[in-house]
C-alpha positions, 0 to 999 in steps of 0.5 A: 889477477892478471887479465893477460893470462886469459888472452889467447894470443899471449898463452896460446891454447893449452891441451889441458887445464885445471884450476883451484882457489886457494885461501890462507887465514893470514891473521885476525884481520887478513885473509890471502886469497889466490888461485892455482892454474895448471896449463899444459901445451902440446907445443912450445906454448908454455915457453911462449907465454913467459916470453910474451909476458915479459915482453908485454910488461916491458912495453905496456907497464900500465893499463888505465880503465875507464867507464863504469865504476870510476875507472882505475889502472893496473900497473905491471912490473916483473918482480924478484922471484925465486928461480923455479922450474925451467923458467919462472917469472914474478909479475907484480900487479897493483890495481888502483881505483880512487884511493884504493889500492890492491895487489894481484901478483902472479908467479908463473913456473914453467916445467917443460910444456906445463905452466904452473901459475899461482896468482894472488887475488885482490889482496893488500899491497905487500901481501905477496910474501905468501906467493912464493910459498904457495908457488913452491908447494904447488911446483913440489906437488906437481913434480911428485904427483903430476897435478 
C-alpha cells in the first residue's frame, strides 16, 4: 500500500469514500491481493492528489524505515500505465526488509472529481500484471454504475 494515499495533505478531504478488498487466485502457489478505493471530492481534490503524488515521488523516491522489526525501505517510481479516465498514474512501490522484497503498486485514475484507486497489497515483485486489468474493470464499473 502507498501510505501517501492516506495523507490528508496529499489527497485533501473526500466528500465520499468507499473501499473493497480484492483477491485473485493467480496460480497454485500465488494469490494476488489488492484494494479498490473510490474517493469523490467536491472541489479539485482528485486532480490535486494525482499532481501532488507525481511531485512527491519525484522529490522523495525512497523512504527508509527505522525502529522495530529491523527497518526496511519503500522505493517509489512512476511506472508506465494505460491511459485511463481524465488522468491516470501508476506508482510502482517496492518494500524491502532484510532480504525480502514485496510489491505494493497503485494505479490512480481520475474521472472528473473522483479517484478510482487500485492498490496491490504486498504481492510478489513483478506481480503487477493484474493491476491494469483490475483497474480497467473498476473504471468500467464506475463509468457504468457510478460505484
